[in-house]
N, C-alpha and C positions, 0 to 999 in steps of 0.2 A: 374932388376926391370920391364922392359918391358914385360917379360914373365908372371910375377905375375899379371900385369894389364890386359894382354890378357885373362888370366884365369878368372879373376873377370868379365871382360866384357862379355865373353861367357856365364857364369852362369847367369848374370843379363838378358841377352837377352832371356834366356829360362824361366825366372821367370814371370808368368802372373801377379803377384801382382806388380812387378816393372813396367811392361808395363802400368798397370792401374794408377800408381802414376804419370806418366809423364805429365798429363794435368794440375796438380796443386800440385807441389811437397810438399810444407809445409802444405797446407790446407789438403792434403790427410792424412798426419800423424795426424793432429788435429782431423780429422773426425774419424780415427781409435781409438784414445784415448777416444773421446766422446762416441763412440759406446761401447767400452769395459767398460767404467765407468758406463754406464747406463744399461748394460746387466743384464737381470734377468733370473732365472731358472723357472721351471714349477710352483712353488708355489708363484712366485712373489718376492722372496728374491734375493739379489744380487748374481751374479755368483762369482766363485772363482777369476776370473780376476778382476771383479769389486771390490771385497774386497781388493785384493792385491794392486790395483792402488789407492784405497781410502787411503791406508796407505802410499803409495809412495808420493802422492800429498795431504797429510793430512792437514786440517786446524789446525792452532796453538792452543795449549791448549784445545784440544777437545777430548772427549772420543768417539771413533767411535762406541762403543756399543750403544751410545745414539743418534748418528747422522747418517743419511743415505743420499746418493746422491738423490736429488729430480730431478734435470735435469742438463744438460750441455749446456750453451748458447755459440754459436759459432759466432765469428766476431761481437760481441756486444760491443759498446762503445770503439771500436778499440782494444779490447782485443782478442787474438787468441781464448782462452777458458776462460769461467767464470763458474766454477763448483759451483752449489748451493747445500749445505748440509742443511737438515732440521732435527731438533730434533724430536724424536719420541713423538707423542701425544702433540705437542707444536708448536707454531708459532715462535720459536726461530731459527734463521738461522746463518750459517757460510758460508763464500765464499772463493773460491780459484781462483786466476788469474794465468793462465799459458801463458807465452810468449814462443812460439815455434820457435826455431832457428835451424832447421835441415839443411836448405840450406843457409840461410843468416847468418850474423855474429852478435853476441851480441854487442849492442851499449850502452855505458854508458848513454848518453844523453837521449836516448829513454826510458830506465828504470826509470830515474829520472823524466821524463815527466809523465809517467804512475803513479809513486808514488804520485806525486803532484796532479794528477787527482783523485786518490783514496782518498786522504786526504780531498778533497773538497766535500765528501758525494754525490756519484752518485745515483740518484733515479732509481731503477730498478723495481719498482712496476709493471709497464706495462709489462716488460719483463717476469716476472714470474707469472703474474695473470692467464695465460692460464693453469698453472700446479697446482694451488692451490687458494682457495678462501681466500683472505687476509682480508676480512670483512672491506673494506675501510681503512685499515691501510697502511701507507706508509712504503716501505722497501728500505733502502739505504745501499750501501756498503761504508765502511770507514776503517780507519787504525786499528780500534779496532776489527772489525769482519772479516777482510780480510787477507788472507795469499797469498804471491806472490811467484811464482816459475819461474826461468829461466831454460828452457829445451833445451839442445843442446848436440851435440857430445862432448865427453871428451876433444878432441883436441882443440875445440873452447873454452871451459871453461878454459882450462889450459893456452891458449895463452894470454888472457887478464890479465893485471897487476893491475886491479882495482876490488873492491868488493863492492857491494851495500848491506849494512846490512839489508835492507828491503826486499831483494830478496834471497830466498833459491835457491839452484841449484840442478837439477836432470839431470843426463847424459842419453843419449840414450842407452848407454851400460847397465845402471841400469834398465831402462825401459824394454829392451829386455830380460834381465835376469828374470824380474818379471812376465811377461805375459807367459802363457802356453796354448798349444792347448787343448781346452775342448769344451763341448757342442755337437751339432750335428756333423755328419761326415763332412758336408760342413764347419762349423765353425772351426773345428779342422784343416782341410786342409788349410783353408784360413789363420789362425793364423800361422800355420807352415810355409807356403810360405812367409808370411809377415816377420816373424822373419829371415828367410833365406836371404831375400832381404835386410833388414836393416843391418844385420851382414856383408853381402858382401860390402855394401856401407861403413860401418865403417872400414872394412879391407883395404880400400883404404888409410885411415889415418895411419893404422899400417904399410902399405907398405912404405909410405912417411917417417915415423919415422925411419924405418929400414935403408932407404936410407941415411938419415941425420946422422945416427950413425957412418957412415964411414968417417974417416978423409979426409979433402980436398974435400968434396962433393960440387957440384955446387949449386948456390943459386936459379936458375930459373928452372922451369919444362921443360922437353923436348917437343919441338913443335910437334913431331910426336905422342906423347902420347895424347896431347891435341886434335889434329886433330882426332885421333882414338875415343876418348871419346865424341867428338861432334856428332858422328854417333848415339850414344844412349842418347845424350842430358844430359850428366852429367859432361861435361867439367868445367862448372862454379862451381859445387859442389867440384870437384877435386881441382881446383885452390884455392878455399877458404880454403880447408883443407891444401893444400900445404903451403900457406902463413901463416896460423895459426901455423903450426909446425915450419916454418922458423922463425917466430917472437919469438917463445919460444927459438929456437936455438941461435938467435942473442942476446937475452937478458941474456943468461946463464952467460957469463963472462964480462958483460958490466955494470958498475955502472951508466953510463950516461943514457943508454937506459931504464933501469928498473925504473928510476925516472920520466919518461915522460908519457904523455897520449899516449897510443898506440892503434892503430886500424888496423884491417884487412879490406880491402875494395875491392869491385869489381865494376868496371864501364867501360863502352865502350868496353865490351867484354874481359877485362883483369883484373887479380887480382893484388893486391898491398898492400903497407903498409904505414901508417901515423905515424910520430913521432912528437908530438906537445908539445910546451912549451908556457905557458901563462904568459904574463907580461903586466900590465897596460891596460887590455882589448884588447890586441893585441895577435894574435896567430902566433907564429913563428913555421914553420913546415918544415920538410923534408919529401917528399913523393916519394915513389918508385912506378911507374906505368908503367907496361911493361918494356921497357929497359931505361926509362927516370928516372934520378935522379934529383928531383926537389927541389929547395929552394924556399919556399913560405912564404908569410906574408899577413895577413888580419885581419880586426877587428873582435872581437867576435860577436856572434849572438846578434842582437839588437843594434849594433853600426855601425858607418860608418866613412870613412875617413873625416877629417875636412879640410876645405879650398878648394881651386881650384885645379883641377886635374893637371894642368900644373905646379903647385908649388910643390906638394908632390910626384908626380911620379918620378922625377929625383932623389930625396932623397932615395926613395924606391929602385930604380934601382941600385944606387950606393951601397946601403946596401947589396942587394942580390949578386951583382957581387963580393963584398969583401968576402962573405962567399964561393961562388962557386970557386973563384980564377980566373975567366975569364968571358967574355961576354956570352950571351945566345947562345946555340947550335942551337936554332930554327931560323926561318926566320924573327922573330921580335925582337926588342930590349927588349921587356917585354911582357910576356903572361899574360892572365887573366882568372880566373875561378871563376864565381860569384863575390864576393868582394875581392878575393885573387889576388895578383900579384905574378908572379913567373918567374924564369928562370931555365933552365935545361941543363944537359949534358947527352949524351948517354953512358950507361954502356955497357961493353963487355958482351954479352949474356952468355959467359962461365965463368963469374966471380965466384969465390969460396966464400963460406960462410965466411971463415976467412978474406978474402979480403974485402968483403962487410962490415963486422963488423968493421974492422979497418978504413975504409972510413967513416962509419957512426959516429964512436966515434970521429974522427978528426973534421968532419964538424959540428956535434951537439955541441961539446964543443965550437967551434968558434961561432956558432949561438947563444948559450946561453950567452956567454961572451959579444958579441956585443949587444944582446937584453938588457942585464943588464946595458948597458951604456945609455939607454933611448934615442937613436938617433931618434927613431920613437915615437912620442907622440901624433900625431894628430888624435885622434878618438873622436867621440861624439855620443850621442844617437839621 
């Protein structure tokens, strides 16, 4: 595996487009999509890439013979991309929101928040008035005229066990297959190098999948590979891919894991996984962060623990210790992160996937059973 990583690393170092991307990894890709969607040929008509991407990120129930891309708004209203389609010879518009997750991990709550925002009718009159005279008409995006796309590597899309029906999905793999080198010599070379760079990045995910296909593979990435990838600043991307593939692997033969809210996360310079169970506005969670195996509990967003801390903390501590089977491995009786309380034990860094799955199944089953006894009920808004 290390040899494959070395080969990918060397090719990335030699790719000028990869070097250009390092200053703003996700925004860079958003800018590329925007450029290609707006690209025109000599007579002002859309380029071949613009036509192809308009189909890939097409607005729902829309004949693209009648609608063309007017502009692409970037980082407006917290959306990575807002593509504005205008009907020929008409002031009728369709909109496409693209949430770009090349480097970060898709989050269910974030997409739900954006859907709620769109349903509230966002006024974008001022945003598009520089591109067209609206003749004092107000223009808003809403659920009727707007289509949403979650855009991420296939491994990230496959890892999540939830689907938001309001969001379509487009993989980076499909995007790279769609765009082709065309236009001027410079444009051809740029798109060629861009495709090569993204394919190399996605090949990291394929390398990880190949690794996990081997029986008795270890659950955590090798430290020497992480240190090597830090030199070209893609260690975080690699870890997110790693834990995305690991999550899929852990879920394969576990009925318990597949029924929970699952998240890949990256914080404090380390990748990890969350397994959440919700009951009576309380989140019961097992989190793997670095080598720590954490048992956590906290109120859902918008809620807080009820009563005095010295009254409920001992109850929480006893609950967590029952799940873990012993006291905290840390130097405190109880750790806290935001509104969560947790205790942890350290995992063997050489733990195998099968061993980790077995441990998760055991502790998650116990966590859910104890949560259903309603020992912890003290939360309020």
